[in-house]
TORZAFI-141846 format. One record per residue: residue number from 1; residue in three letters; chain; x negated, y, z of N, C-alpha, C in turn. Coordinates in nm, 2 decimals. Layout:
<domar><seq>NUM</seq><type>ALA</type><mol>A</mol><n_x>X</n_x><n_y>Y</n_y><n_z>Z</n_z><ca_x>X</ca_x><ca_y>Y</ca_y><ca_z>Z</ca_z><c_x>X</c_x><c_y>Y</c_y><c_z>Z</c_z></domar>
...
***
This chain:
<domar><seq>1</seq><type>UNK</type><mol>A</mol><n_x>16.51</n_x><n_y>-7.72</n_y><n_z>0.76</n_z><ca_x>16.57</ca_x><ca_y>-7.85</ca_y><ca_z>0.81</ca_z><c_x>16.52</c_x><c_y>-7.87</c_y><c_z>0.96</c_z></domar>
<domar><seq>2</seq><type>UNK</type><mol>A</mol><n_x>16.61</n_x><n_y>-7.90</n_y><n_z>1.04</n_z><ca_x>16.58</ca_x><ca_y>-7.92</ca_y><ca_z>1.18</ca_z><c_x>16.52</c_x><c_y>-8.06</c_y><c_z>1.20</c_z></domar>
<domar><seq>3</seq><type>UNK</type><mol>A</mol><n_x>16.44</n_x><n_y>-8.08</n_y><n_z>1.31</n_z><ca_x>16.37</ca_x><ca_y>-8.20</ca_y><ca_z>1.33</ca_z><c_x>16.47</c_x><c_y>-8.32</c_y><c_z>1.35</c_z></domar>
<domar><seq>4</seq><type>UNK</type><mol>A</mol><n_x>16.58</n_x><n_y>-8.29</n_y><n_z>1.42</n_z><ca_x>16.68</ca_x><ca_y>-8.39</ca_y><ca_z>1.44</ca_z><c_x>16.74</c_x><c_y>-8.44</c_y><c_z>1.31</c_z></domar>
<domar><seq>5</seq><type>UNK</type><mol>A</mol><n_x>16.77</n_x><n_y>-8.35</n_y><n_z>1.22</n_z><ca_x>16.82</ca_x><ca_y>-8.39</ca_y><ca_z>1.09</ca_z><c_x>16.71</c_x><c_y>-8.47</c_y><c_z>1.01</c_z></domar>
<domar><seq>6</seq><type>UNK</type><mol>A</mol><n_x>16.59</n_x><n_y>-8.42</n_y><n_z>1.02</n_z><ca_x>16.48</ca_x><ca_y>-8.49</ca_y><ca_z>0.96</ca_z><c_x>16.46</c_x><c_y>-8.63</c_y><c_z>1.01</c_z></domar>
<domar><seq>7</seq><type>UNK</type><mol>A</mol><n_x>16.46</n_x><n_y>-8.65</n_y><n_z>1.14</n_z><ca_x>16.45</ca_x><ca_y>-8.78</ca_y><ca_z>1.20</ca_z><c_x>16.57</c_x><c_y>-8.87</c_y><c_z>1.16</c_z></domar>
<domar><seq>8</seq><type>UNK</type><mol>A</mol><n_x>16.69</n_x><n_y>-8.82</n_y><n_z>1.16</n_z><ca_x>16.80</ca_x><ca_y>-8.90</ca_y><ca_z>1.12</ca_z><c_x>16.79</c_x><c_y>-8.94</c_y><c_z>0.97</c_z></domar>
<domar><seq>9</seq><type>UNK</type><mol>A</mol><n_x>16.76</n_x><n_y>-8.84</n_y><n_z>0.89</n_z><ca_x>16.75</ca_x><ca_y>-8.86</ca_y><ca_z>0.74</ca_z><c_x>16.64</c_x><c_y>-8.96</c_y><c_z>0.71</c_z></domar>
<domar><seq>10</seq><type>UNK</type><mol>A</mol><n_x>16.53</n_x><n_y>-8.96</n_y><n_z>0.78</n_z><ca_x>16.42</ca_x><ca_y>-9.05</ca_y><ca_z>0.75</ca_z><c_x>16.42</c_x><c_y>-9.17</c_y><c_z>0.84</c_z></domar>
<domar><seq>11</seq><type>UNK</type><mol>A</mol><n_x>16.52</n_x><n_y>-9.17</n_y><n_z>0.93</n_z><ca_x>16.53</ca_x><ca_y>-9.28</ca_y><ca_z>1.03</ca_z><c_x>16.40</c_x><c_y>-9.32</c_y><c_z>1.10</c_z></domar>
<domar><seq>12</seq><type>UNK</type><mol>A</mol><n_x>16.34</n_x><n_y>-9.21</n_y><n_z>1.16</n_z><ca_x>16.21</ca_x><ca_y>-9.23</ca_y><ca_z>1.23</ca_z><c_x>16.24</c_x><c_y>-9.28</c_y><c_z>1.37</c_z></domar>
<domar><seq>13</seq><type>UNK</type><mol>A</mol><n_x>16.18</n_x><n_y>-9.39</n_y><n_z>1.41</n_z><ca_x>16.19</ca_x><ca_y>-9.44</ca_y><ca_z>1.55</ca_z><c_x>16.09</c_x><c_y>-9.36</c_y><c_z>1.64</c_z></domar>
<domar><seq>14</seq><type>UNK</type><mol>A</mol><n_x>16.10</n_x><n_y>-9.38</n_y><n_z>1.77</n_z><ca_x>16.01</ca_x><ca_y>-9.32</ca_y><ca_z>1.86</ca_z><c_x>15.86</c_x><c_y>-9.37</c_y><c_z>1.83</c_z></domar>
<domar><seq>15</seq><type>UNK</type><mol>A</mol><n_x>15.85</n_x><n_y>-9.49</n_y><n_z>1.79</n_z><ca_x>15.72</ca_x><ca_y>-9.54</ca_y><ca_z>1.75</ca_z><c_x>15.66</c_x><c_y>-9.47</c_y><c_z>1.62</c_z></domar>
<domar><seq>16</seq><type>UNK</type><mol>A</mol><n_x>15.75</n_x><n_y>-9.45</n_y><n_z>1.53</n_z><ca_x>15.71</ca_x><ca_y>-9.38</ca_y><ca_z>1.41</ca_z><c_x>15.67</c_x><c_y>-9.23</c_y><c_z>1.44</c_z></domar>
<domar><seq>17</seq><type>UNK</type><mol>A</mol><n_x>15.74</n_x><n_y>-9.17</n_y><n_z>1.52</n_z><ca_x>15.71</ca_x><ca_y>-9.03</ca_y><ca_z>1.56</ca_z><c_x>15.57</c_x><c_y>-9.03</c_y><c_z>1.63</c_z></domar>
<domar><seq>18</seq><type>UNK</type><mol>A</mol><n_x>15.55</n_x><n_y>-9.13</n_y><n_z>1.72</n_z><ca_x>15.42</ca_x><ca_y>-9.14</ca_y><ca_z>1.79</ca_z><c_x>15.31</c_x><c_y>-9.16</c_y><c_z>1.69</c_z></domar>
<domar><seq>19</seq><type>UNK</type><mol>A</mol><n_x>15.33</n_x><n_y>-9.24</n_y><n_z>1.59</n_z><ca_x>15.23</ca_x><ca_y>-9.27</ca_y><ca_z>1.49</ca_z><c_x>15.20</c_x><c_y>-9.15</c_y><c_z>1.41</c_z></domar>
<domar><seq>20</seq><type>UNK</type><mol>A</mol><n_x>15.30</n_x><n_y>-9.07</n_y><n_z>1.37</n_z><ca_x>15.28</ca_x><ca_y>-8.95</ca_y><ca_z>1.29</ca_z><c_x>15.20</c_x><c_y>-8.85</c_y><c_z>1.38</c_z></domar>
<domar><seq>21</seq><type>UNK</type><mol>A</mol><n_x>15.23</n_x><n_y>-8.84</n_y><n_z>1.50</n_z><ca_x>15.15</ca_x><ca_y>-8.75</ca_y><ca_z>1.59</ca_z><c_x>15.01</c_x><c_y>-8.79</c_y><c_z>1.60</c_z></domar>
<domar><seq>22</seq><type>UNK</type><mol>A</mol><n_x>14.99</n_x><n_y>-8.92</n_y><n_z>1.62</n_z><ca_x>14.85</ca_x><ca_y>-8.97</ca_y><ca_z>1.63</ca_z><c_x>14.77</c_x><c_y>-8.95</c_y><c_z>1.50</c_z></domar>
<domar><seq>23</seq><type>UNK</type><mol>A</mol><n_x>14.83</n_x><n_y>-8.97</n_y><n_z>1.38</n_z><ca_x>14.77</ca_x><ca_y>-8.95</ca_y><ca_z>1.26</ca_z><c_x>14.74</c_x><c_y>-8.80</c_y><c_z>1.24</c_z></domar>
<domar><seq>24</seq><type>UNK</type><mol>A</mol><n_x>14.83</n_x><n_y>-8.71</n_y><n_z>1.28</n_z><ca_x>14.82</ca_x><ca_y>-8.57</ca_y><ca_z>1.26</ca_z><c_x>14.70</c_x><c_y>-8.52</c_y><c_z>1.35</c_z></domar>
<domar><seq>25</seq><type>UNK</type><mol>A</mol><n_x>14.68</n_x><n_y>-8.58</n_y><n_z>1.46</n_z><ca_x>14.57</ca_x><ca_y>-8.53</ca_y><ca_z>1.55</ca_z><c_x>14.43</c_x><c_y>-8.58</c_y><c_z>1.50</c_z></domar>
<domar><seq>26</seq><type>UNK</type><mol>A</mol><n_x>14.43</n_x><n_y>-8.69</n_y><n_z>1.42</n_z><ca_x>14.30</ca_x><ca_y>-8.75</ca_y><ca_z>1.37</ca_z><c_x>14.25</c_x><c_y>-8.66</c_y><c_z>1.27</c_z></domar>
<domar><seq>27</seq><type>UNK</type><mol>A</mol><n_x>14.12</n_x><n_y>-8.63</n_y><n_z>1.28</n_z><ca_x>14.05</ca_x><ca_y>-8.54</ca_y><ca_z>1.18</ca_z><c_x>14.05</c_x><c_y>-8.60</c_y><c_z>1.04</c_z></domar>
<domar><seq>28</seq><type>UNK</type><mol>A</mol><n_x>14.03</n_x><n_y>-8.73</n_y><n_z>1.03</n_z><ca_x>14.00</ca_x><ca_y>-8.79</ca_y><ca_z>0.90</ca_z><c_x>14.13</c_x><c_y>-8.84</c_y><c_z>0.83</c_z></domar>
<domar><seq>29</seq><type>UNK</type><mol>A</mol><n_x>14.24</n_x><n_y>-8.83</n_y><n_z>0.89</n_z><ca_x>14.36</ca_x><ca_y>-8.88</ca_y><ca_z>0.83</ca_z><c_x>14.43</c_x><c_y>-8.76</c_y><c_z>0.76</c_z></domar>
<domar><seq>30</seq><type>UNK</type><mol>A</mol><n_x>14.43</n_x><n_y>-8.76</n_y><n_z>0.63</n_z><ca_x>14.48</ca_x><ca_y>-8.64</ca_y><ca_z>0.56</ca_z><c_x>14.64</c_x><c_y>-8.64</c_y><c_z>0.56</c_z></domar>
<domar><seq>31</seq><type>UNK</type><mol>A</mol><n_x>14.69</n_x><n_y>-8.52</n_y><n_z>0.53</n_z><ca_x>14.83</ca_x><ca_y>-8.51</ca_y><ca_z>0.52</ca_z><c_x>14.89</c_x><c_y>-8.59</c_y><c_z>0.41</c_z></domar>
<domar><seq>32</seq><type>UNK</type><mol>A</mol><n_x>14.81</n_x><n_y>-8.61</n_y><n_z>0.30</n_z><ca_x>14.86</ca_x><ca_y>-8.70</ca_y><ca_z>0.19</ca_z><c_x>14.87</c_x><c_y>-8.84</c_y><c_z>0.24</c_z></domar>
<domar><seq>33</seq><type>UNK</type><mol>A</mol><n_x>14.79</n_x><n_y>-8.89</n_y><n_z>0.33</n_z><ca_x>14.80</ca_x><ca_y>-9.02</ca_y><ca_z>0.38</ca_z><c_x>14.92</c_x><c_y>-9.03</c_y><c_z>0.47</c_z></domar>
<domar><seq>34</seq><type>UNK</type><mol>A</mol><n_x>14.95</n_x><n_y>-8.93</n_y><n_z>0.55</n_z><ca_x>15.07</ca_x><ca_y>-8.93</ca_y><ca_z>0.63</ca_z><c_x>15.19</c_x><c_y>-8.93</c_y><c_z>0.55</c_z></domar>
<domar><seq>35</seq><type>UNK</type><mol>A</mol><n_x>15.19</n_x><n_y>-8.86</n_y><n_z>0.43</n_z><ca_x>15.30</ca_x><ca_y>-8.86</ca_y><ca_z>0.34</ca_z><c_x>15.32</c_x><c_y>-9.00</c_y><c_z>0.28</c_z></domar>
<domar><seq>36</seq><type>UNK</type><mol>A</mol><n_x>15.21</n_x><n_y>-9.06</n_y><n_z>0.24</n_z><ca_x>15.22</ca_x><ca_y>-9.20</ca_y><ca_z>0.19</ca_z><c_x>15.27</c_x><c_y>-9.30</c_y><c_z>0.28</c_z></domar>
<domar><seq>37</seq><type>UNK</type><mol>A</mol><n_x>15.24</n_x><n_y>-9.29</n_y><n_z>0.41</n_z><ca_x>15.28</ca_x><ca_y>-9.38</ca_y><ca_z>0.51</ca_z><c_x>15.42</c_x><c_y>-9.36</c_y><c_z>0.56</c_z></domar>
<domar><seq>38</seq><type>UNK</type><mol>A</mol><n_x>15.46</n_x><n_y>-9.23</n_y><n_z>0.58</n_z><ca_x>15.59</ca_x><ca_y>-9.20</ca_y><ca_z>0.64</ca_z><c_x>15.69</c_x><c_y>-9.13</c_y><c_z>0.56</c_z></domar>
<domar><seq>39</seq><type>UNK</type><mol>A</mol><n_x>15.64</n_x><n_y>-9.07</n_y><n_z>0.45</n_z><ca_x>15.73</ca_x><ca_y>-8.99</ca_y><ca_z>0.36</ca_z><c_x>15.74</c_x><c_y>-8.84</c_y><c_z>0.41</c_z></domar>
<domar><seq>40</seq><type>UNK</type><mol>A</mol><n_x>15.67</n_x><n_y>-8.81</n_y><n_z>0.51</n_z><ca_x>15.68</ca_x><ca_y>-8.67</ca_y><ca_z>0.56</ca_z><c_x>15.58</c_x><c_y>-8.58</c_y><c_z>0.50</c_z></domar>
<domar><seq>41</seq><type>UNK</type><mol>A</mol><n_x>15.62</n_x><n_y>-8.47</n_y><n_z>0.45</n_z><ca_x>15.53</ca_x><ca_y>-8.37</ca_y><ca_z>0.39</ca_z><c_x>15.46</c_x><c_y>-8.29</c_y><c_z>0.49</c_z></domar>
<domar><seq>42</seq><type>UNK</type><mol>A</mol><n_x>15.36</n_x><n_y>-8.21</n_y><n_z>0.45</n_z><ca_x>15.28</ca_x><ca_y>-8.14</ca_y><ca_z>0.55</ca_z><c_x>15.38</c_x><c_y>-8.04</c_y><c_z>0.63</c_z></domar>
<domar><seq>43</seq><type>UNK</type><mol>A</mol><n_x>15.47</n_x><n_y>-7.97</n_y><n_z>0.57</n_z><ca_x>15.56</ca_x><ca_y>-7.88</ca_y><ca_z>0.65</ca_z><c_x>15.65</c_x><c_y>-7.96</c_y><c_z>0.74</c_z></domar>
<domar><seq>44</seq><type>UNK</type><mol>A</mol><n_x>15.69</n_x><n_y>-8.08</n_y><n_z>0.70</n_z><ca_x>15.77</ca_x><ca_y>-8.16</ca_y><ca_z>0.79</ca_z><c_x>15.69</c_x><c_y>-8.21</c_y><c_z>0.91</c_z></domar>
<domar><seq>45</seq><type>UNK</type><mol>A</mol><n_x>15.56</n_x><n_y>-8.24</n_y><n_z>0.89</n_z><ca_x>15.47</ca_x><ca_y>-8.29</ca_y><ca_z>1.00</ca_z><c_x>15.45</c_x><c_y>-8.17</c_y><c_z>1.09</c_z></domar>
<domar><seq>46</seq><type>UNK</type><mol>A</mol><n_x>15.43</n_x><n_y>-8.05</n_y><n_z>1.04</n_z><ca_x>15.42</ca_x><ca_y>-7.93</ca_y><ca_z>1.13</ca_z><c_x>15.54</c_x><c_y>-7.91</c_y><c_z>1.21</c_z></domar>
<domar><seq>47</seq><type>UNK</type><mol>A</mol><n_x>15.66</n_x><n_y>-7.92</n_y><n_z>1.15</n_z><ca_x>15.79</ca_x><ca_y>-7.91</ca_y><ca_z>1.22</ca_z><c_x>15.80</c_x><c_y>-8.02</c_y><c_z>1.33</c_z></domar>
<domar><seq>48</seq><type>UNK</type><mol>A</mol><n_x>15.77</n_x><n_y>-8.14</n_y><n_z>1.30</n_z><ca_x>15.77</ca_x><ca_y>-8.25</ca_y><ca_z>1.39</ca_z><c_x>15.68</c_x><c_y>-8.22</c_y><c_z>1.51</c_z></domar>
<domar><seq>49</seq><type>UNK</type><mol>A</mol><n_x>15.56</n_x><n_y>-8.18</n_y><n_z>1.48</n_z><ca_x>15.46</ca_x><ca_y>-8.15</ca_y><ca_z>1.58</ca_z><c_x>15.51</c_x><c_y>-8.04</c_y><c_z>1.67</c_z></domar>
<domar><seq>50</seq><type>UNK</type><mol>A</mol><n_x>15.56</n_x><n_y>-7.94</n_y><n_z>1.61</n_z><ca_x>15.61</ca_x><ca_y>-7.82</ca_y><ca_z>1.69</ca_z><c_x>15.72</c_x><c_y>-7.87</c_y><c_z>1.79</c_z></domar>
<domar><seq>51</seq><type>UNK</type><mol>A</mol><n_x>15.81</n_x><n_y>-7.96</n_y><n_z>1.75</n_z><ca_x>15.92</ca_x><ca_y>-8.00</ca_y><ca_z>1.83</ca_z><c_x>15.88</c_x><c_y>-8.10</c_y><c_z>1.94</c_z></domar>
<domar><seq>52</seq><type>UNK</type><mol>A</mol><n_x>15.77</n_x><n_y>-8.18</n_y><n_z>1.91</n_z><ca_x>15.73</ca_x><ca_y>-8.28</ca_y><ca_z>2.00</ca_z><c_x>15.62</c_x><c_y>-8.25</c_y><c_z>2.10</c_z></domar>
<domar><seq>53</seq><type>UNK</type><mol>A</mol><n_x>15.54</n_x><n_y>-8.15</n_y><n_z>2.07</n_z><ca_x>15.43</ca_x><ca_y>-8.11</ca_y><ca_z>2.15</ca_z><c_x>15.46</c_x><c_y>-7.99</c_y><c_z>2.24</c_z></domar>
<domar><seq>54</seq><type>UNK</type><mol>A</mol><n_x>15.39</n_x><n_y>-7.98</n_y><n_z>2.35</n_z><ca_x>15.41</ca_x><ca_y>-7.86</ca_y><ca_z>2.43</ca_z><c_x>15.35</c_x><c_y>-7.74</c_y><c_z>2.35</c_z></domar>
<domar><seq>55</seq><type>UNK</type><mol>A</mol><n_x>15.40</n_x><n_y>-7.62</n_y><n_z>2.38</n_z><ca_x>15.36</ca_x><ca_y>-7.50</ca_y><ca_z>2.30</ca_z><c_x>15.21</c_x><c_y>-7.49</c_y><c_z>2.29</c_z></domar>
<domar><seq>56</seq><type>UNK</type><mol>A</mol><n_x>15.14</n_x><n_y>-7.50</n_y><n_z>2.40</n_z><ca_x>14.99</ca_x><ca_y>-7.49</ca_y><ca_z>2.41</ca_z><c_x>14.92</c_x><c_y>-7.60</c_y><c_z>2.32</c_z></domar>
<domar><seq>57</seq><type>UNK</type><mol>A</mol><n_x>14.98</n_x><n_y>-7.72</n_y><n_z>2.33</n_z><ca_x>14.92</ca_x><ca_y>-7.83</ca_y><ca_z>2.25</ca_z><c_x>14.94</c_x><c_y>-7.81</c_y><c_z>2.11</c_z></domar>
<domar><seq>58</seq><type>UNK</type><mol>A</mol><n_x>15.06</n_x><n_y>-7.76</n_y><n_z>2.07</n_z><ca_x>15.09</ca_x><ca_y>-7.73</ca_y><ca_z>1.93</ca_z><c_x>14.99</c_x><c_y>-7.62</c_y><c_z>1.88</c_z></domar>
<domar><seq>59</seq><type>UNK</type><mol>A</mol><n_x>14.97</n_x><n_y>-7.52</n_y><n_z>1.96</n_z><ca_x>14.88</ca_x><ca_y>-7.41</ca_y><ca_z>1.92</ca_z><c_x>14.74</c_x><c_y>-7.46</c_y><c_z>1.90</c_z></domar>
<domar><seq>60</seq><type>UNK</type><mol>A</mol><n_x>14.69</n_x><n_y>-7.55</n_y><n_z>1.99</n_z><ca_x>14.56</ca_x><ca_y>-7.60</ca_y><ca_z>1.97</ca_z><c_x>14.55</c_x><c_y>-7.69</c_y><c_z>1.85</c_z></domar>
<domar><seq>61</seq><type>UNK</type><mol>A</mol><n_x>14.65</n_x><n_y>-7.77</n_y><n_z>1.82</n_z><ca_x>14.65</ca_x><ca_y>-7.85</ca_y><ca_z>1.70</ca_z><c_x>14.65</c_x><c_y>-7.77</c_y><c_z>1.58</c_z></domar>
<domar><seq>62</seq><type>UNK</type><mol>A</mol><n_x>14.73</n_x><n_y>-7.66</n_y><n_z>1.57</n_z><ca_x>14.73</ca_x><ca_y>-7.58</ca_y><ca_z>1.45</ca_z><c_x>14.60</c_x><c_y>-7.51</c_y><c_z>1.43</c_z></domar>
<domar><seq>63</seq><type>UNK</type><mol>A</mol><n_x>14.53</n_x><n_y>-7.47</n_y><n_z>1.53</n_z><ca_x>14.40</ca_x><ca_y>-7.41</ca_y><ca_z>1.52</ca_z><c_x>14.30</c_x><c_y>-7.51</c_y><c_z>1.47</c_z></domar>
<domar><seq>64</seq><type>UNK</type><mol>A</mol><n_x>14.31</n_x><n_y>-7.63</n_y><n_z>1.52</n_z><ca_x>14.22</ca_x><ca_y>-7.74</ca_y><ca_z>1.48</ca_z><c_x>14.24</c_x><c_y>-7.78</c_y><c_z>1.33</c_z></domar>
<domar><seq>65</seq><type>UNK</type><mol>A</mol><n_x>14.36</n_x><n_y>-7.78</n_y><n_z>1.29</n_z><ca_x>14.39</ca_x><ca_y>-7.83</ca_y><ca_z>1.15</ca_z><c_x>14.37</c_x><c_y>-7.72</c_y><c_z>1.05</c_z></domar>
<domar><seq>66</seq><type>UNK</type><mol>A</mol><n_x>14.39</n_x><n_y>-7.60</n_y><n_z>1.08</n_z><ca_x>14.39</ca_x><ca_y>-7.49</ca_y><ca_z>0.99</ca_z><c_x>14.25</c_x><c_y>-7.48</c_y><c_z>0.92</c_z></domar>
<domar><seq>67</seq><type>UNK</type><mol>A</mol><n_x>14.25</n_x><n_y>-7.50</n_y><n_z>0.79</n_z><ca_x>14.12</ca_x><ca_y>-7.49</ca_y><ca_z>0.72</ca_z><c_x>14.04</c_x><c_y>-7.61</c_y><c_z>0.73</c_z></domar>
<domar><seq>68</seq><type>UNK</type><mol>A</mol><n_x>14.08</n_x><n_y>-7.72</n_y><n_z>0.79</n_z><ca_x>14.00</ca_x><ca_y>-7.84</ca_y><ca_z>0.81</ca_z><c_x>14.00</c_x><c_y>-7.91</c_y><c_z>0.67</c_z></domar>
<domar><seq>69</seq><type>UNK</type><mol>A</mol><n_x>13.88</n_x><n_y>-7.93</n_y><n_z>0.62</n_z><ca_x>13.86</ca_x><ca_y>-7.99</ca_y><ca_z>0.49</ca_z><c_x>13.92</c_x><c_y>-8.13</c_y><c_z>0.49</c_z></domar>
<domar><seq>70</seq><type>UNK</type><mol>A</mol><n_x>13.89</n_x><n_y>-8.21</n_y><n_z>0.59</n_z><ca_x>13.93</ca_x><ca_y>-8.35</ca_y><ca_z>0.59</ca_z><c_x>14.08</c_x><c_y>-8.37</c_y><c_z>0.60</c_z></domar>
<domar><seq>71</seq><type>UNK</type><mol>A</mol><n_x>14.16</n_x><n_y>-8.27</n_y><n_z>0.63</n_z><ca_x>14.30</ca_x><ca_y>-8.29</ca_y><ca_z>0.64</ca_z><c_x>14.37</c_x><c_y>-8.28</c_y><c_z>0.50</c_z></domar>
<domar><seq>72</seq><type>UNK</type><mol>A</mol><n_x>14.30</n_x><n_y>-8.24</n_y><n_z>0.40</n_z><ca_x>14.35</ca_x><ca_y>-8.22</ca_y><ca_z>0.27</ca_z><c_x>14.26</c_x><c_y>-8.29</c_y><c_z>0.17</c_z></domar>
<domar><seq>73</seq><type>UNK</type><mol>A</mol><n_x>14.30</n_x><n_y>-8.39</n_y><n_z>0.10</n_z><ca_x>14.22</ca_x><ca_y>-8.46</ca_y><ca_z>0.00</ca_z><c_x>14.16</c_x><c_y>-8.37</c_y><c_z>-0.10</c_z></domar>
<domar><seq>74</seq><type>UNK</type><mol>A</mol><n_x>14.24</n_x><n_y>-8.27</n_y><n_z>-0.15</n_z><ca_x>14.20</ca_x><ca_y>-8.18</ca_y><ca_z>-0.26</ca_z><c_x>14.08</c_x><c_y>-8.09</c_y><c_z>-0.22</c_z></domar>
<domar><seq>75</seq><type>UNK</type><mol>A</mol><n_x>14.06</n_x><n_y>-8.07</n_y><n_z>-0.09</n_z><ca_x>13.95</ca_x><ca_y>-7.98</ca_y><ca_z>-0.04</ca_z><c_x>13.83</c_x><c_y>-8.06</c_y><c_z>-0.01</c_z></domar>
<domar><seq>76</seq><type>UNK</type><mol>A</mol><n_x>13.83</n_x><n_y>-8.19</n_y><n_z>-0.01</n_z><ca_x>13.72</ca_x><ca_y>-8.27</ca_y><ca_z>0.03</ca_z><c_x>13.61</c_x><c_y>-8.27</c_y><c_z>-0.08</c_z></domar>
<domar><seq>77</seq><type>UNK</type><mol>A</mol><n_x>13.49</n_x><n_y>-8.28</n_y><n_z>-0.03</n_z><ca_x>13.38</ca_x><ca_y>-8.29</ca_y><ca_z>-0.13</ca_z><c_x>13.38</c_x><c_y>-8.43</c_y><c_z>-0.19</c_z></domar>
<domar><seq>78</seq><type>UNK</type><mol>A</mol><n_x>13.35</n_x><n_y>-8.45</n_y><n_z>-0.32</n_z><ca_x>13.36</ca_x><ca_y>-8.58</ca_y><ca_z>-0.38</ca_z><c_x>13.27</c_x><c_y>-8.68</c_y><c_z>-0.32</c_z></domar>
<domar><seq>79</seq><type>UNK</type><mol>A</mol><n_x>13.17</n_x><n_y>-8.64</n_y><n_z>-0.25</n_z><ca_x>13.07</ca_x><ca_y>-8.74</ca_y><ca_z>-0.19</ca_z><c_x>13.12</c_x><c_y>-8.80</c_y><c_z>-0.06</c_z></domar>
<domar><seq>80</seq><type>UNK</type><mol>A</mol><n_x>13.24</n_x><n_y>-8.75</n_y><n_z>0.00</n_z><ca_x>13.29</ca_x><ca_y>-8.80</ca_y><ca_z>0.12</ca_z><c_x>13.33</c_x><c_y>-8.95</c_y><c_z>0.10</c_z></domar>
<domar><seq>81</seq><type>UNK</type><mol>A</mol><n_x>13.27</n_x><n_y>-9.04</n_y><n_z>0.18</n_z><ca_x>13.28</ca_x><ca_y>-9.18</ca_y><ca_z>0.15</ca_z><c_x>13.39</c_x><c_y>-9.25</c_y><c_z>0.23</c_z></domar>
<domar><seq>82</seq><type>UNK</type><mol>A</mol><n_x>13.45</n_x><n_y>-9.19</n_y><n_z>0.33</n_z><ca_x>13.54</ca_x><ca_y>-9.26</ca_y><ca_z>0.42</ca_z><c_x>13.68</c_x><c_y>-9.28</c_y><c_z>0.35</c_z></domar>
<domar><seq>83</seq><type>UNK</type><mol>A</mol><n_x>13.75</n_x><n_y>-9.38</n_y><n_z>0.39</n_z><ca_x>13.88</ca_x><ca_y>-9.40</ca_y><ca_z>0.34</ca_z><c_x>13.98</c_x><c_y>-9.38</c_y><c_z>0.46</c_z></domar>
<domar><seq>84</seq><type>UNK</type><mol>A</mol><n_x>14.05</n_x><n_y>-9.27</n_y><n_z>0.45</n_z><ca_x>14.14</ca_x><ca_y>-9.23</ca_y><ca_z>0.56</ca_z><c_x>14.26</c_x><c_y>-9.33</c_y><c_z>0.57</c_z></domar>
<domar><seq>85</seq><type>UNK</type><mol>A</mol><n_x>14.29</n_x><n_y>-9.40</n_y><n_z>0.47</n_z><ca_x>14.40</ca_x><ca_y>-9.50</ca_y><ca_z>0.48</ca_z><c_x>14.36</c_x><c_y>-9.62</c_y><c_z>0.57</c_z></domar>
<domar><seq>86</seq><type>UNK</type><mol>A</mol><n_x>14.23</n_x><n_y>-9.65</n_y><n_z>0.56</n_z><ca_x>14.18</ca_x><ca_y>-9.76</ca_y><ca_z>0.65</ca_z><c_x>14.18</c_x><c_y>-9.71</c_y><c_z>0.80</c_z></domar>
<domar><seq>87</seq><type>UNK</type><mol>A</mol><n_x>14.14</n_x><n_y>-9.58</n_y><n_z>0.82</n_z><ca_x>14.15</ca_x><ca_y>-9.53</ca_y><ca_z>0.96</ca_z><c_x>14.29</c_x><c_y>-9.53</c_y><c_z>1.01</c_z></domar>
<domar><seq>88</seq><type>UNK</type><mol>A</mol><n_x>14.38</n_x><n_y>-9.49</n_y><n_z>0.93</n_z><ca_x>14.52</ca_x><ca_y>-9.49</ca_y><ca_z>0.97</ca_z><c_x>14.57</c_x><c_y>-9.63</c_y><c_z>1.01</c_z></domar>
<domar><seq>89</seq><type>UNK</type><mol>A</mol><n_x>14.53</n_x><n_y>-9.73</n_y><n_z>0.93</n_z><ca_x>14.57</ca_x><ca_y>-9.87</ca_y><ca_z>0.96</ca_z><c_x>14.51</c_x><c_y>-9.92</c_y><c_z>1.09</c_z></domar>
<domar><seq>90</seq><type>UNK</type><mol>A</mol><n_x>14.38</n_x><n_y>-9.88</n_y><n_z>1.11</n_z><ca_x>14.31</ca_x><ca_y>-9.93</ca_y><ca_z>1.22</ca_z><c_x>14.37</c_x><c_y>-9.89</c_y><c_z>1.35</c_z></domar>
<domar><seq>91</seq><type>UNK</type><mol>A</mol><n_x>14.42</n_x><n_y>-9.77</n_y><n_z>1.36</n_z><ca_x>14.47</ca_x><ca_y>-9.71</ca_y><ca_z>1.48</ca_z><c_x>14.62</c_x><c_y>-9.72</c_y><c_z>1.50</c_z></domar>
<domar><seq>92</seq><type>UNK</type><mol>A</mol><n_x>14.68</n_x><n_y>-9.80</n_y><n_z>1.42</n_z><ca_x>14.83</ca_x><ca_y>-9.81</ca_y><ca_z>1.42</ca_z><c_x>14.87</c_x><c_y>-9.88</c_y><c_z>1.56</c_z></domar>
<domar><seq>93</seq><type>UNK</type><mol>A</mol><n_x>14.95</n_x><n_y>-9.82</n_y><n_z>1.63</n_z><ca_x>15.00</ca_x><ca_y>-9.88</ca_y><ca_z>1.76</ca_z><c_x>15.09</c_x><c_y>-10.00</c_y><c_z>1.73</c_z></domar>
<domar><seq>94</seq><type>UNK</type><mol>A</mol><n_x>15.09</n_x><n_y>-10.09</n_y><n_z>1.82</n_z><ca_x>15.18</ca_x><ca_y>-10.21</ca_y><ca_z>1.81</ca_z><c_x>15.32</c_x><c_y>-10.17</c_y><c_z>1.86</c_z></domar>
<domar><seq>95</seq><type>UNK</type><mol>A</mol><n_x>15.40</n_x><n_y>-10.12</n_y><n_z>1.77</n_z><ca_x>15.53</ca_x><ca_y>-10.07</ca_y><ca_z>1.81</ca_z><c_x>15.64</c_x><c_y>-10.17</c_y><c_z>1.76</c_z></domar>
***
């Protein structure tokens, strides 16, 4: 699915896209939280990031996210106490 079709299908505004990018860059906001907030799955977020970022920025983001425990709830240690949904709420831009 192309990003344009994705954006049309999900009716994402420029503010929504900015919010997804912001959450994707945050270490503690999991892909599951992004899906809960926007309906975008991890592959869709990757596709969106690829289309919206410069190639070098996308490459840096992929290296950063690859294998990062905090980006996937299932990989987290049960003792992790933070709530990534609170973090996502706190940083929401006024769009």
